[in-house]
C-alpha positions in Angstrom: 13.9 6.6 14.5 13.2 9.1 11.9 9.7 9.0 10.2 9.0 10.1 6.8 5.3 10.1 7.2 3.3 10.8 10.4 -0.3 11.2 11.0 -2.0 12.4 14.2 -5.6 11.4 14.6 -6.2 11.6 10.9 -10.0 11.5 10.3 -12.5 11.7 7.2 -16.1 11.5 7.5 -18.5 11.5 4.4 -21.8 12.7 6.3 -22.4 10.4 9.1 -20.1 7.6 7.8 -16.3 7.8 9.2 -14.1 6.4 6.4 -11.0 7.0 8.6 -11.0 7.3 12.3 -8.2 8.9 14.4 -5.4 7.3 12.3 -1.8 7.5 13.6 0.6 6.2 11.1 4.3 6.3 11.2 6.4 5.4 8.4 10.2 5.1 9.1 12.7 6.3 6.6 13.9 3.6 4.1 11.1 1.3 5.1 8.6 -0.5 2.7 5.3 0.1 4.7 2.5 -2.3 3.9 -0.8 -0.5 4.4 -3.1 -3.7 4.8 -6.8 -3.9 5.1 -9.9 -5.5 3.3 -11.3 -3.5 0.5 -13.6 -0.5 1.7 -11.5 -0.4 5.0 -10.3 3.2 4.3 -6.8 2.7 2.6 -7.4 4.7 -0.4 -9.2 7.6 1.5 -6.1 7.8 3.8 -3.7 7.7 0.8 -5.7 10.5 -0.9 -5.3 12.6 2.3 -1.4 11.9 2.5 -1.3 13.2 -1.3 -3.3 16.3 -0.5 -6.1 15.1 -3.0 -8.6 15.1 -0.2 -9.0 17.4 2.9 -9.3 15.6 6.3 -12.3 16.4 8.4 -9.7 16.6 11.4 -6.2 15.7 12.4 -3.0 16.4 10.8 -0.4 15.0 8.4 3.2 15.5 8.7 5.6 14.3 5.7 9.4 15.0 5.8 8.7 16.6 9.2 6.7 19.2 7.6 2.8 20.1 7.8 1.2 19.0 4.7 -1.3 21.6 5.0 1.2 24.5 5.4 3.9 22.9 2.9 1.9 21.1 0.6 3.7 21.9 -2.9 7.4 21.6 -1.2 6.3 18.3 -0.1 4.5 16.8 -3.1 7.5 17.7 -5.2 9.6 15.0 -3.2 6.7 12.5 -3.6 5.8 10.0 -6.3 2.5 8.2 -6.4 0.5 5.7 -8.2 -3.1 5.7 -7.3 -5.6 3.5 -8.9 -5.0 2.9 -12.6 -2.0 4.9 -14.3 -3.0 7.6 -16.8 -1.3 7.3 -20.1 -1.7 8.5 -23.8 -2.3 4.9 -25.6 -1.3 6.1 -29.1 2.1 7.3 -27.8 4.9 5.1 -26.9 6.4 4.5 -23.3 9.2 6.9 -24.3 7.0 9.8 -25.7 4.4 9.5 -22.5 7.3 9.9 -20.0 8.7 13.0 -22.1 5.3 14.7 -21.8 5.5 14.2 -18.1 9.3 15.4 -18.1 8.3 18.6 -19.9 5.9 19.5 -17.0 8.4 18.3 -14.3 11.4 19.9 -15.9 13.9 17.0 -15.2 16.6 16.1 -17.6 15.8 13.9 -20.7 18.4 11.3 -19.5 16.1 10.7 -16.5 13.6 8.9 -19.0 16.0 6.2 -19.8 17.0 5.8 -16.1 13.3 5.2 -15.0 12.8 2.6 -18.0 15.8 0.8 -16.8 14.4 0.9 -13.3 11.1 -0.8 -14.4 12.7 -2.9 -17.1 10.9 -1.2 -20.0 14.1 -0.2 -21.9 13.2 -2.7 -24.8 9.7 -1.5 -25.1 10.5 2.4 -24.8 9.5 2.8 -28.5 6.3 0.7 -28.4 2.9 2.2 -28.3 1.3 1.8 -24.9 -2.0 0.5 -26.3 -0.2 -2.7 -26.9 1.3 -3.0 -23.5 0.1 -5.7 -21.0 -1.5 -4.5 -17.8 1.7 -5.4 -15.9 3.7 -3.2 -18.5 1.2 -0.3 -17.9 1.6 -0.5 -14.2 5.4 -0.4 -14.4 5.2 2.5 -16.9 2.9 4.3 -14.1 5.8 3.5 -11.5 8.4 4.8 -14.2 6.4 8.1 -14.4 5.9 8.5 -10.6 9.9 8.0 -10.5 10.9 10.8 -12.8 11.4 13.5 -10.5 13.4 11.1 -8.1 11.0 11.1 -5.2 12.0 10.3 -1.7 8.7 8.8 -1.1 6.7 6.6 -3.5 3.1 5.9 -2.7 1.4 2.9 -4.4 -2.2 1.9 -4.0 -2.9 -1.7 -5.0 -0.1 -1.8 -7.6 -0.6 -5.5 -8.2 -4.4 -5.3 -8.9 -5.3 -7.4 -11.8 -1.7 -8.6 -12.5 -1.2 -12.1 -13.6 1.3 -14.1 -11.5 4.3 -13.1 -13.4 3.2 -9.5 -13.4 2.9 -9.6 -9.5 6.4 -11.2 -9.1 7.9 -8.5 -11.5 6.1 -5.7 -9.5 7.3 -7.1 -6.2 10.9 -7.5 -7.2 10.8 -3.8 -8.5 9.3 -2.4 -5.3 11.7 -4.6 -3.1 14.7 -2.8 -5.0 13.7 0.8 -4.5 14.6 1.4 -0.8 18.0 -0.7 -1.1 19.2 0.8 -4.7 17.6 4.3 -4.6 17.2 5.0 -0.7 13.5 5.5 -1.3 10.7 5.1 1.3 7.6 3.4 -0.2 3.9 3.0 1.1 2.1 0.3 -0.7 -1.5 -0.5 0.1 -3.0 -3.8 -0.5 -5.9 -6.2 0.6 -3.4 -9.3 -0.1 -1.6 -10.1 2.6 0.6 -12.8 1.0 1.9 -9.8 -0.9 2.5 -7.5 1.9 4.2 -10.4 3.8 6.8 -10.8 1.0 7.4 -7.1 0.4 6.9 -5.2 3.5 9.4 -4.4 6.5 6.7 -2.5 8.3 3.1 -3.2 8.5 -0.2 -1.4 9.3 -3.4 -2.9 9.5 -6.7 -0.9 8.9 -10.1 -2.1 9.5 -13.4 -0.1 9.3 -11.2 3.1 9.3 -9.2 2.2 12.2 -5.5 1.4 12.5 -5.6 -1.6 14.7 -2.0 -3.1 14.2 1.3 -1.1 13.4 4.8 -2.8 13.8 7.3 -4.6 12.0 6.4 -7.7 9.7 8.5 -9.9 11.9 6.3 -8.5 15.0 3.1 -9.8 13.0 4.6 -13.0 12.3 5.3 -13.5 16.1 1.5 -13.5 16.6 1.5 -16.8 14.4 1.6 -18.8 17.8 2.1 -22.6 17.0 0.7 -25.7 18.6 2.1 -29.2 18.8 -0.5 -32.0 19.0 0.6 -35.5 20.6 -1.9 -38.4 19.7 -1.4 -40.5 22.5 -3.0 -43.8 23.9 -3.9 -42.5 27.3 -4.7 -38.8 26.8 -5.7 -37.9 30.5 -2.8 -39.6 32.1 -0.5 -37.9 29.6 -2.0 -34.6 30.0 -1.4 -34.9 33.8 2.0 -36.1 33.5 3.0 -33.2 31.4 1.1 -30.7 33.6 3.2 -32.1 36.5 6.2 -31.1 34.9 5.1 -27.6 34.4 4.3 -27.6 30.8 1.5 -25.6 29.2 -0.9 -28.2 27.8 -4.5 -28.7 26.7 -6.4 -31.9 26.7 -9.1 -32.8 24.1 -10.3 -36.2 23.0 -7.4 -38.6 22.6 -4.8 -35.9 22.3 -2.7 -33.5 24.0 -1.8 -30.1 22.7 1.3 -28.2 23.6 0.9 -24.3 23.5 3.8 -22.5 21.8 6.6 -25.0 22.7 10.1 -24.9 21.6 11.8 -27.9 20.2 13.5 -28.7 23.3 10.0 -28.9 25.2 8.5 -31.1 22.5 11.5 -33.5 22.9 11.2 -33.4 26.8 7.4 -34.0 26.4 7.8 -37.0 24.4 10.4 -38.3 26.5 8.3 -37.8 29.6 5.3 -39.7 28.1 7.7 -42.6 27.1 9.1 -42.8 30.6 5.7 -42.7 31.9 4.7 -45.8 29.8 1.9 -43.8 27.7 2.0 -44.7 24.1 2.9 -41.9 21.6 1.4 -42.4 18.2 1.9 -39.2 16.3 3.4 -35.5 16.9 2.1 -33.0 14.6 2.8 -29.3 14.4 -0.1 -26.7 13.6 0.7 -23.1 13.2 -1.5 -20.2 12.7 -1.1 -18.5 9.3 -0.9 -14.7 8.9 -4.2 -14.9 7.3 -5.7 -16.3 10.5 -4.0 -13.6 12.4 -5.3 -10.8 10.2 -8.9 -12.2 10.4 -8.8 -12.3 14.1 -7.4 -8.7 14.2 -10.2 -7.5 11.8 -12.9 -9.5 13.4 -13.4 -12.1 10.6 -13.3 -9.2 7.6 -12.4 -11.2 4.6 -9.5 -10.6 2.3 -10.8 -10.6 -1.1 
């Protein structure tokens, strides 16, 4: 697998405080990488080091298989970013703001129309930015980041402060970028629900350490589910199920099956009926991704 971003023991210290601790990140080409963690976990500090805005205390960053320290200018020409709030001139229109950036970058004028179309701001092109909603300003910030056709787009908390419709718009936009434009996207967030709906790969950071890195499907597999059987004779039921080799727990007047298949649940009910044990109710309980995240981060809350 080809990795667009790789860090090796990336570390940043501020005095005695370690903000990022020996972080080894790998972002595959064409993926949306969800960089997930509570506020203050080290996400923005990591992103600033990836963009060359902050020097690491130790460790290294490789982007496009090149060392960022040695090839910073060449690398950053191929990277677009939106970190914190987008900067713009409120008294200028969306088009005029992009024109100011275009002159610095040196791309063609037609590119302005292209990026306005990508972020669905074509109809607002000639409106002054001071009248834009927060969601429109965020999309304009992304349009600005896309002007030079980057291969890697880095977004730091892009849905912060957006209303529900703005969040949906942003989500759909980000999702479209790898598929339609071959882009790789790094998106940081403290909102697990957002990352779950956007990302293909996830990195979870807690107190500066990367504690999980894999596909979103692998994270979901941690969501082990349980099926509880409310029965009339719990201990007898539990013994009958254990005798058949099923994994089960006994508590009060119920028996809990651990991560069973549908066939295993059917077999458990059939066994209990054959044993003459009354089965009153069958309930499924599944651990949410939020619970998995809290377990991973030692209870740090998502805000």
